[in-house]
N, C-alpha and C positions, 0 to 999 in steps of 0.2 A: 294933887289927886283929887278927884270929885268923890262925894261922898257914897257913890254907887259901888266906885271901885274900892274903898274902905269897909263897907259892908261886905263885899265879895272876900276881901281879904281877912277880914274878920269871922267870916264863916269858916274858911278854910282853918285858921287857927283854931276855931274851937273844935272842928272836927278832930284835928291832929290832937289836940290835948285831950279832948273826952275819950279817942281811941286809944290814949297813951303809946301812941306811936313814938319809938325810940331809935328810929333809924339816921342815920347821918342824913337822907334827903329831905327828912321832915326837920331836922335841925337846921339845914341850910335855909329852907325855906322860912322857917319861922326867923332866922338873923336876918334874911334879906327884908322881909316885911317888918321886923323891929328897926331895922336901919331906914327903912324909907319913913316909916314914923318918927324918927328922932331919937328914939330909945338905944343908944349907943352900947350901954354897958351890958343890955338884953342881948343886941345883935351880936356883940363880941362872944358872950358866954355861948350862944347857940352855935355860931360859926366854929367856935373852939372846939365846941363838943362834936360837930359835924367832921372835923378834920381831925379828932381824936378816933374816932371811929372808922374812919375812910382816909388816910394820911394822904393819898395818890386823889386831891380833888381840888385842881387848880380853880375852878370858879369860887369853891368856899376861900380858898387863898386869896382870890383876886378881890372878893368881897370885903374879907377882913382887911385887906390892904386900903382900902376904901373908907372904911369905918377909921381905921386908925389914923388915917389922912385927917379926916374932918374932925377928928378930936386934935389933931395937931400933934400926934405921937409919930414923928416921921421915922424913927429908927425902927418901930415896930411896923410901920406902913411899907418901910423899904425891907424888910426882912418877909413879910407876908406876900409883897410884889416878887420878892427873887422868887420864892417856891411857886408862885403860879407860873411864872416867867419857864423856869426849869421843868415844869411838867406838864406844859403845854406850848405849842407852835402858834397859838392864837396872838395875833400882831398888837392887840390891844394890851395884853398882860407886859409883853416886852416894854410896850410904851409907856406904861404906867410905871414900871420899874425904871426906866431910863429916866424918865420925868423927875420922880422922887429923887433918884441917883445925883441930878444936874447939880444939885447945889452942896455938893459934898466939899 
């Protein structure tokens, strides 16, 4: 990702933090940005906070599955992907769940 995109994302994070937005969408965005930056622990925390506030949030479960997959935590990745797949008919959610489940 180029520096301009990082600067824009950093600005968004700054606005979110400055205004103390504590809603699930803000947490989802923060989690996604942290994941892209490679801050997996921060991404997991933010995504789990988003899910706690809005349990029917397949996009957050999907991203959480990707973070856990990147960390090598296959069981947690499967559980999150299963939730995403159950909550949405999006083919990519089902594909991720099936891919993670293949080596069972």
